[in-house]
All heavy atoms as a GROMACS GRO file, in nm:
protein
  564
    1ALA      N    1  -4.062   6.735  -3.235
    1ALA     CA    2  -4.116   6.868  -3.252
    1ALA      C    3  -4.219   6.865  -3.369
    1ALA      O    4  -4.314   6.942  -3.366
    1ALA     CB    5  -4.006   6.968  -3.278
    2TRP      N    6  -4.198   6.776  -3.467
    2TRP     CA    7  -4.290   6.774  -3.580
    2TRP      C    8  -4.432   6.740  -3.535
    2TRP      O    9  -4.527   6.780  -3.596
    2TRP     CB   10  -4.246   6.667  -3.681
    2TRP     CG   11  -4.131   6.707  -3.767
    2TRP    CD1   12  -4.030   6.797  -3.734
    2TRP    CD2   13  -4.101   6.664  -3.895
    2TRP    NE1   14  -3.942   6.809  -3.838
    2TRP    CE2   15  -3.982   6.724  -3.939
    2TRP    CE3   16  -4.161   6.572  -3.981
    2TRP    CZ2   17  -3.925   6.703  -4.061
    2TRP    CZ3   18  -4.103   6.549  -4.103
    2TRP    CH2   19  -3.987   6.614  -4.142
    3GLU      N   20  -4.448   6.663  -3.428
    3GLU     CA   21  -4.578   6.623  -3.379
    3GLU      C   22  -4.659   6.740  -3.325
    3GLU      O   23  -4.777   6.730  -3.305
    3GLU     CB   24  -4.565   6.512  -3.279
    3GLU     CG   25  -4.514   6.385  -3.343
    3GLU     CD   26  -4.490   6.272  -3.244
    3GLU    OE1   27  -4.499   6.293  -3.123
    3GLU    OE2   28  -4.461   6.161  -3.291
    4CYS      N   29  -4.593   6.850  -3.302
    4CYS     CA   30  -4.661   6.973  -3.253
    4CYS      C   31  -4.708   7.063  -3.364
    4CYS      O   32  -4.780   7.162  -3.340
    4CYS     CB   33  -4.566   7.053  -3.163
    4CYS     SG   34  -4.516   6.961  -3.014
    5GLU      N   35  -4.667   7.036  -3.487
    5GLU     CA   36  -4.702   7.119  -3.601
    5GLU      C   37  -4.847   7.091  -3.642
    5GLU      O   38  -4.896   6.978  -3.637
    5GLU     CB   39  -4.609   7.084  -3.721
    5GLU     CG   40  -4.466   7.119  -3.698
    5GLU     CD   41  -4.440   7.271  -3.688
    5GLU    OE1   42  -4.510   7.348  -3.752
    5GLU    OE2   43  -4.353   7.305  -3.605
    6PRO      N   44  -4.921   7.197  -3.683
    6PRO     CA   45  -5.059   7.178  -3.722
    6PRO      C   46  -5.077   7.098  -3.852
    6PRO      O   47  -5.173   7.026  -3.872
    6PRO     CB   48  -5.114   7.321  -3.742
    6PRO     CG   49  -4.991   7.406  -3.761
    6PRO     CD   50  -4.880   7.340  -3.690
    7GLN      N   51  -4.977   7.110  -3.942
    7GLN     CA   52  -4.979   7.032  -4.070
    7GLN      C   53  -4.833   6.997  -4.103
    7GLN      O   54  -4.741   7.071  -4.074
    7GLN     CB   55  -5.038   7.112  -4.185
    7GLN     CG   56  -5.185   7.133  -4.172
    7GLN     CD   57  -5.242   7.200  -4.296
    7GLN    OE1   58  -5.175   7.276  -4.363
    7GLN    NE2   59  -5.365   7.168  -4.328
    8LEU      N   60  -4.820   6.880  -4.166
    8LEU     CA   61  -4.687   6.839  -4.211
    8LEU      C   62  -4.701   6.736  -4.319
    8LEU      O   63  -4.806   6.680  -4.343
    8LEU     CB   64  -4.604   6.785  -4.096
    8LEU     CG   65  -4.663   6.668  -4.012
    8LEU    CD1   66  -4.620   6.535  -4.067
    8LEU    CD2   67  -4.618   6.683  -3.869
    9SER      N   68  -4.593   6.712  -4.389
    9SER     CA   69  -4.591   6.609  -4.493
    9SER      C   70  -4.575   6.473  -4.422
    9SER      O   71  -4.472   6.448  -4.358
    9SER     CB   72  -4.475   6.631  -4.588
    9SER     OG   73  -4.451   6.514  -4.667
   10LEU      N   74  -4.673   6.386  -4.440
   10LEU     CA   75  -4.669   6.255  -4.373
   10LEU      C   76  -4.548   6.172  -4.423
   10LEU      O   77  -4.480   6.109  -4.342
   10LEU     CB   78  -4.800   6.180  -4.400
   10LEU     CG   79  -4.813   6.044  -4.326
   10LEU    CD1   80  -4.802   6.062  -4.175
   10LEU    CD2   81  -4.944   5.980  -4.363
   11VAL      N   82  -4.521   6.179  -4.550
   11VAL     CA   83  -4.407   6.103  -4.604
   11VAL      C   84  -4.275   6.153  -4.543
   11VAL      O   85  -4.192   6.074  -4.501
   11VAL     CB   86  -4.403   6.113  -4.760
   11VAL    CG1   87  -4.276   6.052  -4.816
   11VAL    CG2   88  -4.524   6.044  -4.819
   12ASP      N   89  -4.258   6.285  -4.536
   12ASP     CA   90  -4.138   6.343  -4.477
   12ASP      C   91  -4.125   6.306  -4.332
   12ASP      O   92  -4.018   6.275  -4.282
   12ASP     CB   93  -4.129   6.494  -4.496
   12ASP     CG   94  -4.112   6.538  -4.640
   12ASP    OD1   95  -4.065   6.454  -4.722
   12ASP    OD2   96  -4.140   6.656  -4.669
   13TYR      N   97  -4.237   6.313  -4.261
   13TYR     CA   98  -4.238   6.279  -4.119
   13TYR      C   99  -4.203   6.134  -4.094
   13TYR      O  100  -4.114   6.104  -4.012
   13TYR     CB  101  -4.380   6.308  -4.064
   13TYR     CG  102  -4.399   6.263  -3.921
   13TYR    CD1  103  -4.337   6.331  -3.815
   13TYR    CD2  104  -4.480   6.153  -3.890
   13TYR    CE1  105  -4.355   6.292  -3.685
   13TYR    CE2  106  -4.501   6.114  -3.763
   13TYR     CZ  107  -4.437   6.181  -3.660
   13TYR     OH  108  -4.458   6.143  -3.528
   14GLN      N  109  -4.261   6.044  -4.173
   14GLN     CA  110  -4.227   5.902  -4.155
   14GLN      C  111  -4.085   5.872  -4.194
   14GLN      O  112  -4.019   5.788  -4.132
   14GLN     CB  113  -4.327   5.817  -4.236
   14GLN     CG  114  -4.466   5.817  -4.179
   14GLN     CD  115  -4.568   5.742  -4.269
   14GLN    OE1  116  -4.544   5.724  -4.388
   14GLN    NE2  117  -4.678   5.707  -4.207
   15ARG      N  118  -4.034   5.940  -4.298
   15ARG     CA  119  -3.894   5.918  -4.338
   15ARG      C  120  -3.801   5.963  -4.230
   15ARG      O  121  -3.699   5.899  -4.205
   15ARG     CB  122  -3.870   5.991  -4.472
   15ARG     CG  123  -3.730   5.959  -4.526
   15ARG     CD  124  -3.710   6.022  -4.664
   15ARG     NE  125  -3.799   5.958  -4.762
   15ARG     CZ  126  -3.876   6.026  -4.847
   15ARG    NH1  127  -3.877   6.155  -4.847
   15ARG    NH2  128  -3.955   5.959  -4.928
   16ALA      N  129  -3.830   6.073  -4.162
   16ALA     CA  130  -3.741   6.128  -4.060
   16ALA      C  131  -3.756   6.049  -3.930
   16ALA      O  132  -3.663   6.047  -3.849
   16ALA     CB  133  -3.774   6.275  -4.034
   17LYS      N  134  -3.866   5.985  -3.908
   17LYS     CA  135  -3.891   5.915  -3.785
   17LYS      C  136  -3.855   5.766  -3.799
   17LYS      O  137  -3.738   5.728  -3.781
   17LYS     CB  138  -4.040   5.929  -3.746
   17LYS     CG  139  -4.078   5.873  -3.613
   17LYS     CD  140  -4.226   5.894  -3.590
   17LYS     CE  141  -4.269   5.825  -3.460
   17LYS     NZ  142  -4.411   5.831  -3.439
   18THR      N  143  -3.947   5.683  -3.836
   18THR     CA  144  -3.924   5.541  -3.846
   18THR      C  145  -3.834   5.508  -3.962
   18THR      O  146  -3.752   5.415  -3.949
   18THR     CB  147  -4.061   5.469  -3.862
   18THR    OG1  148  -4.149   5.519  -3.763
   18THR    CG2  149  -4.046   5.319  -3.845
   19GLY      N  150  -3.844   5.576  -4.074
   19GLY     CA  151  -3.763   5.547  -4.189
   19GLY      C  152  -3.617   5.561  -4.162
   19GLY      O  153  -3.534   5.484  -4.209
   20ALA      N  154  -3.579   5.660  -4.080
   20ALA     CA  155  -3.438   5.681  -4.046
   20ALA      C  156  -3.384   5.565  -3.963
   20ALA      O  157  -3.269   5.524  -3.982
   20ALA     CB  158  -3.422   5.815  -3.967
   21LEU      N  159  -3.465   5.509  -3.877
   21LEU     CA  160  -3.424   5.395  -3.798
   21LEU      C  161  -3.398   5.271  -3.883
   21LEU      O  162  -3.298   5.202  -3.870
   21LEU     CB  163  -3.526   5.365  -3.687
   21LEU     CG  164  -3.548   5.470  -3.580
   21LEU    CD1  165  -3.664   5.432  -3.493
   21LEU    CD2  166  -3.421   5.485  -3.496
   22PHE      N  167  -3.491   5.247  -3.972
   22PHE     CA  168  -3.478   5.132  -4.063
   22PHE      C  169  -3.362   5.151  -4.159
   22PHE      O  170  -3.292   5.053  -4.194
   22PHE     CB  171  -3.607   5.104  -4.136
   22PHE     CG  172  -3.707   5.025  -4.055
   22PHE    CD1  173  -3.786   5.087  -3.954
   22PHE    CD2  174  -3.723   4.888  -4.073
   22PHE    CE1  175  -3.874   5.014  -3.880
   22PHE    CE2  176  -3.818   4.816  -3.999
   22PHE     CZ  177  -3.892   4.879  -3.905
   23ALA      N  178  -3.343   5.275  -4.211
   23ALA     CA  179  -3.233   5.304  -4.300
   23ALA      C  180  -3.098   5.280  -4.233
   23ALA      O  181  -3.009   5.221  -4.288
   23ALA     CB  182  -3.241   5.445  -4.353
   24ALA      N  183  -3.088   5.324  -4.109
   24ALA     CA  184  -2.966   5.304  -4.031
   24ALA      C  185  -2.938   5.152  -4.015
   24ALA      O  186  -2.823   5.108  -4.029
   24ALA     CB  187  -2.975   5.372  -3.898
   25ALA      N  188  -3.041   5.077  -3.987
   25ALA     CA  189  -3.022   4.933  -3.970
   25ALA      C  190  -2.981   4.862  -4.099
   25ALA      O  191  -2.889   4.778  -4.097
   25ALA     CB  192  -3.153   4.870  -3.919
   26THR      N  193  -3.044   4.897  -4.212
   26THR     CA  194  -3.007   4.833  -4.337
   26THR      C  195  -2.868   4.876  -4.382
   26THR      O  196  -2.788   4.792  -4.427
   26THR     CB  197  -3.110   4.863  -4.450
   26THR    OG1  198  -3.121   5.002  -4.467
   26THR    CG2  199  -3.244   4.800  -4.421
   27MET      N  200  -2.834   5.003  -4.364
   27MET     CA  201  -2.702   5.051  -4.400
   27MET      C  202  -2.593   4.991  -4.313
   27MET      O  203  -2.488   4.950  -4.362
   27MET     CB  204  -2.701   5.207  -4.398
   27MET     CG  205  -2.791   5.268  -4.504
   27MET     SD  206  -2.806   5.446  -4.485
   27MET     CE  207  -2.644   5.494  -4.536
   28ALA      N  208  -2.620   4.984  -4.184
   28ALA     CA  209  -2.521   4.927  -4.091
   28ALA      C  210  -2.501   4.779  -4.119
   28ALA      O  211  -2.389   4.727  -4.111
   28ALA     CB  212  -2.563   4.949  -3.946
   29GLY      N  213  -2.609   4.710  -4.150
   29GLY     CA  214  -2.598   4.565  -4.183
   29GLY      C  215  -2.511   4.544  -4.306
   29GLY      O  216  -2.428   4.452  -4.309
   30ALA      N  217  -2.532   4.625  -4.407
   30ALA     CA  218  -2.450   4.616  -4.527
   30ALA      C  219  -2.306   4.645  -4.498
   30ALA      O  220  -2.212   4.572  -4.544
   30ALA     CB  221  -2.504   4.713  -4.636
   31GLN      N  222  -2.279   4.750  -4.421
   31GLN     CA  223  -2.143   4.783  -4.387
   31GLN      C  224  -2.076   4.675  -4.304
   31GLN      O  225  -1.957   4.648  -4.320
   31GLN     CB  226  -2.136   4.918  -4.315
   31GLN     CG  227  -2.170   5.035  -4.410
   31GLN     CD  228  -2.178   5.165  -4.339
   31GLN    OE1  229  -2.209   5.173  -4.222
   31GLN    NE2  230  -2.152   5.272  -4.414
   32ALA      N  231  -2.152   4.615  -4.211
   32ALA     CA  232  -2.097   4.510  -4.127
   32ALA      C  233  -2.056   4.389  -4.215
   32ALA      O  234  -1.967   4.313  -4.177
   32ALA     CB  235  -2.196   4.465  -4.023
   33ALA      N  236  -2.125   4.372  -4.327
   33ALA     CA  237  -2.096   4.260  -4.417
   33ALA      C  238  -1.985   4.299  -4.520
   33ALA      O  239  -1.952   4.221  -4.606
   33ALA     CB  240  -2.222   4.218  -4.490
   34GLY      N  241  -1.933   4.420  -4.507
   34GLY     CA  242  -1.827   4.466  -4.594
   34GLY      C  243  -1.873   4.532  -4.722
   34GLY      O  244  -1.791   4.557  -4.812
   35ALA      N  245  -2.001   4.563  -4.733
   35ALA     CA  246  -2.055   4.627  -4.852
   35ALA      C  247  -2.079   4.776  -4.825
   35ALA      O  248  -2.078   4.822  -4.709
   35ALA     CB  249  -2.186   4.561  -4.892
   36ASP      N  250  -2.098   4.849  -4.932
   36ASP     CA  251  -2.134   4.992  -4.921
   36ASP      C  252  -2.276   5.001  -4.869
   36ASP      O  253  -2.370   4.938  -4.922
   36ASP     CB  254  -2.123   5.058  -5.059
   36ASP     CG  255  -2.156   5.206  -5.060
   36ASP    OD1  256  -2.162   5.267  -4.950
   36ASP    OD2  257  -2.173   5.260  -5.170
   37GLY      N  258  -2.297   5.081  -4.764
   37GLY     CA  259  -2.428   5.095  -4.705
   37GLY      C  260  -2.523   5.186  -4.780
   37GLY      O  261  -2.645   5.173  -4.768
   38ALA      N  262  -2.470   5.281  -4.860
   38ALA     CA  263  -2.556   5.380  -4.927
   38ALA      C  264  -2.666   5.323  -5.012
   38ALA      O  265  -2.780   5.370  -5.007
   38ALA     CB  266  -2.466   5.475  -5.005
   39PRO      N  267  -2.641   5.219  -5.093
   39PRO     CA  268  -2.748   5.164  -5.174
   39PRO      C  269  -2.865   5.103  -5.093
   39PRO      O  270  -2.971   5.082  -5.145
   39PRO     CB  271  -2.681   5.055  -5.259
   39PRO     CG  272  -2.538   5.092  -5.259
   39PRO     CD  273  -2.512   5.157  -5.126
   40TRP      N  274  -2.840   5.080  -4.969
   40TRP     CA  275  -2.940   5.019  -4.882
   40TRP      C  276  -3.036   5.119  -4.812
   40TRP      O  277  -3.133   5.083  -4.751
   40TRP     CB  278  -2.874   4.930  -4.780
   40TRP     CG  279  -2.810   4.811  -4.844
   40TRP    CD1  280  -2.681   4.803  -4.891
   40TRP    CD2  281  -2.867   4.687  -4.870
   40TRP    NE1  282  -2.659   4.683  -4.950
   40TRP    CE2  283  -2.773   4.607  -4.934
   40TRP    CE3  284  -2.993   4.633  -4.844
   40TRP    CZ2  285  -2.799   4.477  -4.975
   40TRP    CZ3  286  -3.019   4.503  -4.882
   40TRP    CH2  287  -2.920   4.427  -4.949
   41ARG      N  288  -3.001   5.250  -4.824
   41ARG     CA  289  -3.079   5.353  -4.759
   41ARG      C  290  -3.224   5.350  -4.804
   41ARG      O  291  -3.319   5.353  -4.720
   41ARG     CB  292  -3.020   5.491  -4.783
   41ARG     CG  293  -3.104   5.601  -4.723
   41ARG     CD  294  -3.052   5.741  -4.760
   41ARG     NE  295  -2.926   5.768  -4.701
   41ARG     CZ  296  -2.907   5.818  -4.579
   41ARG    NH1  297  -3.011   5.847  -4.502
   41ARG    NH2  298  -2.786   5.841  -4.530
   42ALA      N  299  -3.249   5.346  -4.936
   42ALA     CA  300  -3.383   5.353  -4.988
   42ALA      C  301  -3.466   5.234  -4.938
   42ALA      O  302  -3.585   5.252  -4.905
   42ALA     CB  303  -3.383   5.355  -5.141
   43LEU      N  304  -3.407   5.115  -4.933
   43LEU     CA  305  -3.480   5.002  -4.882
   43LEU      C  306  -3.520   5.023  -4.738
   43LEU      O  307  -3.635   5.000  -4.700
   43LEU     CB  308  -3.395   4.873  -4.891
   43LEU     CG  309  -3.457   4.747  -4.824
   43LEU    CD1  310  -3.586   4.707  -4.893
   43LEU    CD2  311  -3.359   4.634  -4.824
   44GLY      N  312  -3.428   5.069  -4.655
   44GLY     CA  313  -3.462   5.097  -4.516
   44GLY      C  314  -3.568   5.201  -4.497
   44GLY      O  315  -3.660   5.184  -4.418
   45GLU      N  316  -3.565   5.307  -4.578
   45GLU     CA  317  -3.667   5.410  -4.572
   45GLU      C  318  -3.804   5.353  -4.608
   45GLU      O  319  -3.903   5.383  -4.545
   45GLU     CB  320  -3.633   5.528  -4.661
   45GLU     CG  321  -3.515   5.608  -4.606
   45GLU     CD  322  -3.470   5.717  -4.701
   45GLU    OE1  323  -3.510   5.720  -4.820
   45GLU    OE2  324  -3.391   5.804  -4.654
   46ARG      N  325  -3.808   5.270  -4.710
   46ARG     CA  326  -3.936   5.208  -4.750
   46ARG      C  327  -3.986   5.110  -4.647
   46ARG      O  328  -4.108   5.102  -4.624
   46ARG     CB  329  -3.923   5.151  -4.890
   46ARG     CG  330  -3.920   5.259  -4.995
   46ARG     CD  331  -3.901   5.206  -5.135
   46ARG     NE  332  -3.901   5.311  -5.234
   46ARG     CZ  333  -3.803   5.398  -5.254
   46ARG    NH1  334  -3.692   5.389  -5.183
   46ARG    NH2  335  -3.809   5.492  -5.347
   47LEU      N  336  -3.897   5.033  -4.591
   47LEU     CA  337  -3.938   4.940  -4.484
   47LEU      C  338  -3.994   5.019  -4.367
   47LEU      O  339  -4.092   4.977  -4.303
   47LEU     CB  340  -3.822   4.852  -4.442
   47LEU     CG  341  -3.779   4.742  -4.539
   47LEU    CD1  342  -3.651   4.677  -4.489
   47LEU    CD2  343  -3.887   4.640  -4.554
   48GLY      N  344  -3.932   5.126  -4.331
   48GLY     CA  345  -3.978   5.210  -4.223
   48GLY      C  346  -4.117   5.269  -4.249
   48GLY      O  347  -4.205   5.274  -4.164
   49GLN      N  348  -4.136   5.312  -4.371
   49GLN     CA  349  -4.269   5.364  -4.412
   49GLN      C  350  -4.375   5.254  -4.402
   49GLN      O  351  -4.486   5.275  -4.353
   49GLN     CB  352  -4.262   5.425  -4.549
   49GLN     CG  353  -4.389   5.496  -4.592
   49GLN     CD  354  -4.376   5.566  -4.726
   49GLN    OE1  355  -4.291   5.529  -4.808
   49GLN    NE2  356  -4.460   5.663  -4.747
   50ALA      N  357  -4.342   5.135  -4.454
   50ALA     CA  358  -4.435   5.024  -4.445
   50ALA      C  359  -4.468   4.987  -4.303
   50ALA      O  360  -4.583   4.961  -4.269
   50ALA     CB  361  -4.378   4.901  -4.521
   51TYR      N  362  -4.365   4.986  -4.217
   51TYR     CA  363  -4.387   4.957  -4.076
   51TYR      C  364  -4.481   5.063  -4.016
   51TYR      O  365  -4.573   5.027  -3.938
   51TYR     CB  366  -4.255   4.957  -3.997
   51TYR     CG  367  -4.275   4.938  -3.854
   51TYR    CD1  368  -4.287   4.815  -3.795
   51TYR    CD2  369  -4.286   5.051  -3.766
   51TYR    CE1  370  -4.311   4.798  -3.661
   51TYR    CE2  371  -4.306   5.036  -3.632
   51TYR     CZ  372  -4.319   4.911  -3.582
   51TYR     OH  373  -4.341   4.893  -3.444
   52GLN      N  374  -4.460   5.192  -4.048
   52GLN     CA  375  -4.540   5.298  -3.992
   52GLN      C  376  -4.683   5.285  -4.036
   52GLN      O  377  -4.776   5.303  -3.956
   52GLN     CB  378  -4.484   5.434  -4.027
   52GLN     CG  379  -4.536   5.545  -3.943
   52GLN     CD  380  -4.504   5.530  -3.795
   52GLN    OE1  381  -4.387   5.511  -3.761
   52GLN    NE2  382  -4.605   5.536  -3.712
   53VAL      N  383  -4.708   5.252  -4.160
   53VAL     CA  384  -4.842   5.234  -4.211
   53VAL      C  385  -4.910   5.116  -4.138
   53VAL      O  386  -5.024   5.128  -4.095
   53VAL     CB  387  -4.844   5.212  -4.365
   53VAL    CG1  388  -4.978   5.163  -4.413
   53VAL    CG2  389  -4.799   5.340  -4.437
   54ALA      N  390  -4.840   5.008  -4.123
   54ALA     CA  391  -4.897   4.893  -4.053
   54ALA      C  392  -4.927   4.930  -3.906
   54ALA      O  393  -5.032   4.890  -3.855
   54ALA     CB  394  -4.798   4.773  -4.056
   55ASP      N  395  -4.841   5.008  -3.843
   55ASP     CA  396  -4.865   5.048  -3.705
   55ASP      C  397  -4.989   5.139  -3.698
   55ASP      O  398  -5.066   5.130  -3.604
   55ASP     CB  399  -4.742   5.120  -3.651
   55ASP     CG  400  -4.753   5.149  -3.504
   55ASP    OD1  401  -4.770   5.055  -3.423
   55ASP    OD2  402  -4.749   5.271  -3.467
   56ASP      N  403  -5.006   5.224  -3.797
   56ASP     CA  404  -5.120   5.313  -3.796
   56ASP      C  405  -5.249   5.233  -3.814
   56ASP      O  406  -5.350   5.266  -3.750
   56ASP     CB  407  -5.110   5.418  -3.911
   56ASP     CG  408  -4.999   5.519  -3.887
   56ASP    OD1  409  -4.946   5.527  -3.771
   56ASP    OD2  410  -4.960   5.593  -3.984
   57ILE      N  411  -5.248   5.131  -3.898
   57ILE     CA  412  -5.364   5.048  -3.915
   57ILE      C  413  -5.397   4.971  -3.790
   57ILE      O  414  -5.512   4.963  -3.748
   57ILE     CB  415  -5.346   4.950  -4.033
   57ILE    CG1  416  -5.340   5.027  -4.167
   57ILE    CG2  417  -5.452   4.841  -4.036
   57ILE    CD1  418  -5.296   4.946  -4.284
   58ARG      N  419  -5.294   4.920  -3.723
   58ARG     CA  420  -5.314   4.847  -3.596
   58ARG      C  421  -5.373   4.943  -3.493
   58ARG      O  422  -5.458   4.900  -3.413
   58ARG     CB  423  -5.182   4.790  -3.549
   58ARG     CG  424  -5.135   4.672  -3.630
   58ARG     CD  425  -4.989   4.630  -3.592
   58ARG     NE  426  -4.966   4.622  -3.451
   58ARG     CZ  427  -4.972   4.512  -3.379
   58ARG    NH1  428  -5.003   4.399  -3.436
   58ARG    NH2  429  -4.948   4.512  -3.249
   59ASP      N  430  -5.330   5.069  -3.492
   59ASP     CA  431  -5.381   5.165  -3.397
   59ASP      C  432  -5.533   5.184  -3.409
   59ASP      O  433  -5.602   5.202  -3.310
   59ASP     CB  434  -5.310   5.300  -3.413
   59ASP     CG  435  -5.353   5.401  -3.312
   59ASP    OD1  436  -5.314   5.385  -3.194
   59ASP    OD2  437  -5.422   5.499  -3.348
   60VAL      N  438  -5.582   5.174  -3.530
   60VAL     CA  439  -5.727   5.194  -3.556
   60VAL      C  440  -5.804   5.062  -3.532
   60VAL      O  441  -5.916   5.065  -3.481
   60VAL     CB  442  -5.748   5.240  -3.703
   60VAL    CG1  443  -5.897   5.241  -3.738
   60VAL    CG2  444  -5.689   5.379  -3.721
   61MET      N  445  -5.744   4.948  -3.572
   61MET     CA  446  -5.820   4.824  -3.571
   61MET      C  447  -5.820   4.743  -3.443
   61MET      O  448  -5.910   4.667  -3.419
   61MET     CB  449  -5.761   4.737  -3.686
   61MET     CG  450  -5.767   4.796  -3.823
   61MET     SD  451  -5.936   4.832  -3.884
   61MET     CE  452  -6.002   4.664  -3.896
   62LEU      N  453  -5.713   4.758  -3.361
   62LEU     CA  454  -5.698   4.669  -3.246
   62LEU      C  455  -5.718   4.744  -3.117
   62LEU      O  456  -5.692   4.865  -3.109
   62LEU     CB  457  -5.560   4.603  -3.252
   62LEU     CG  458  -5.530   4.522  -3.377
   62LEU    CD1  459  -5.384   4.470  -3.374
   62LEU    CD2  460  -5.627   4.406  -3.393
   63ASP      N  461  -5.752   4.671  -3.013
   63ASP     CA  462  -5.766   4.734  -2.884
   63ASP      C  463  -5.638   4.721  -2.802
   63ASP      O  464  -5.543   4.652  -2.841
   63ASP     CB  465  -5.887   4.681  -2.806
   63ASP     CG  466  -5.875   4.534  -2.773
   63ASP    OD1  467  -5.765   4.485  -2.755
   63ASP    OD2  468  -5.982   4.470  -2.754
   64ALA      N  469  -5.632   4.790  -2.691
   64ALA     CA  470  -5.511   4.799  -2.608
   64ALA      C  471  -5.460   4.664  -2.564
   64ALA      O  472  -5.338   4.643  -2.554
   64ALA     CB  473  -5.534   4.888  -2.486
   65SER      N  474  -5.548   4.571  -2.538
   65SER     CA  475  -5.501   4.438  -2.488
   65SER      C  476  -5.424   4.364  -2.596
   65SER      O  477  -5.334   4.289  -2.562
   65SER     CB  478  -5.620   4.353  -2.442
   65SER     OG  479  -5.706   4.325  -2.551
   66VAL      N  480  -5.451   4.386  -2.720
   66VAL     CA  481  -5.382   4.322  -2.832
   66VAL      C  482  -5.263   4.401  -2.869
   66VAL      O  483  -5.155   4.345  -2.893
   66VAL     CB  484  -5.475   4.304  -2.953
   66VAL    CG1  485  -5.399   4.246  -3.072
   66VAL    CG2  486  -5.596   4.218  -2.919
   67LEU      N  487  -5.273   4.533  -2.869
   67LEU     CA  488  -5.161   4.622  -2.909
   67LEU      C  489  -5.048   4.624  -2.804
   67LEU      O  490  -4.932   4.642  -2.841
   67LEU     CB  491  -5.211   4.764  -2.926
   67LEU     CG  492  -5.286   4.801  -3.051
   67LEU    CD1  493  -5.336   4.944  -3.045
   67LEU    CD2  494  -5.194   4.785  -3.173
   68GLY      N  495  -5.083   4.613  -2.680
   68GLY     CA  496  -4.985   4.631  -2.575
   68GLY      C  497  -4.957   4.777  -2.545
   68GLY      O  498  -4.860   4.808  -2.475
   69LYS      N  499  -5.041   4.863  -2.595
   69LYS     CA  500  -5.034   5.008  -2.573
   69LYS      C  501  -5.174   5.063  -2.599
   69LYS      O  502  -5.254   4.997  -2.662
   69LYS     CB  503  -4.930   5.072  -2.664
   69LYS     CG  504  -4.958   5.060  -2.813
   69LYS     CD  505  -4.851   5.126  -2.898
   69LYS     CE  506  -4.882   5.115  -3.047
   69LYS     NZ  507  -4.779   5.177  -3.130
   70PRO      N  508  -5.200   5.184  -2.556
   70PRO     CA  509  -5.334   5.243  -2.582
   70PRO      C  510  -5.364   5.252  -2.730
   70PRO      O  511  -5.278   5.295  -2.806
   70PRO     CB  512  -5.327   5.380  -2.518
   70PRO     CG  513  -5.214   5.373  -2.418
   70PRO     CD  514  -5.118   5.273  -2.476
   71GLY      N  515  -5.480   5.208  -2.770
   71GLY     CA  516  -5.519   5.217  -2.910
   71GLY      C  517  -5.592   5.346  -2.936
   71GLY      O  518  -5.633   5.420  -2.845
   72GLY      N  519  -5.613   5.378  -3.063
   72GLY     CA  520  -5.687   5.499  -3.099
   72GLY      C  521  -5.614   5.629  -3.077
   72GLY      O  522  -5.673   5.736  -3.078
   73GLN      N  523  -5.482   5.623  -3.056
   73GLN     CA  524  -5.406   5.745  -3.025
   73GLN      C  525  -5.394   5.839  -3.141
   73GLN      O  526  -5.398   5.961  -3.126
   73GLN     CB  527  -5.265   5.706  -2.973
   73GLN     CG  528  -5.268   5.640  -2.841
   73GLN     CD  529  -5.329   5.726  -2.732
   73GLN    OE1  530  -5.281   5.833  -2.706
   73GLN    NE2  531  -5.436   5.680  -2.677
   74ASP      N  532  -5.385   5.787  -3.263
   74ASP     CA  533  -5.373   5.874  -3.380
   74ASP      C  534  -5.501   5.958  -3.394
   74ASP      O  535  -5.492   6.081  -3.421
   74ASP     CB  536  -5.353   5.794  -3.508
   74ASP     CG  537  -5.216   5.723  -3.507
   74ASP    OD1  538  -5.123   5.770  -3.435
   74ASP    OD2  539  -5.199   5.626  -3.577
   75LEU      N  540  -5.615   5.898  -3.381
   75LEU     CA  541  -5.744   5.970  -3.391
   75LEU      C  542  -5.757   6.068  -3.272
   75LEU      O  543  -5.794   6.186  -3.295
   75LEU     CB  544  -5.861   5.873  -3.392
   75LEU     CG  545  -5.996   5.935  -3.405
   75LEU    CD1  546  -6.011   6.009  -3.535
   75LEU    CD2  547  -6.104   5.825  -3.393
   76ALA      N  548  -5.724   6.025  -3.154
   76ALA     CA  549  -5.735   6.113  -3.038
   76ALA      C  550  -5.645   6.235  -3.048
   76ALA      O  551  -5.680   6.344  -3.002
   76ALA     CB  552  -5.702   6.034  -2.910
   77LEU      N  553  -5.530   6.221  -3.109
   77LEU     CA  554  -5.432   6.331  -3.120
   77LEU      C  555  -5.447   6.407  -3.250
   77LEU      O  556  -5.368   6.503  -3.276
   77LEU     CB  557  -5.291   6.278  -3.106
   77LEU     CG  558  -5.260   6.212  -2.969
   77LEU    CD1  559  -5.125   6.147  -2.972
   77LEU    CD2  560  -5.273   6.313  -2.857
   78GLY      N  561  -5.543   6.368  -3.332
   78GLY     CA  562  -5.565   6.437  -3.457
   78GLY      C  563  -5.460   6.409  -3.560
   78GLY      O  564  -5.426   6.488  -3.642
   0.00000   0.00000   0.00000
């Protein structure tokens, strides 16, 4: 639903989207190893943000044959 909003906080959006997936993975990995997962949340959120930034750069720089998906979508969707 956030993608339908005219304006939003990019950091909050990335944290709720990709950051949440990476946070879950880092926390679950820690828990699977018998450690507390909570300290790993921040790392996962930052990895998710870094991934999202890299994906945004790829969207601008590469064409569809390299990306494996349509390029230029961020610009096209504003």
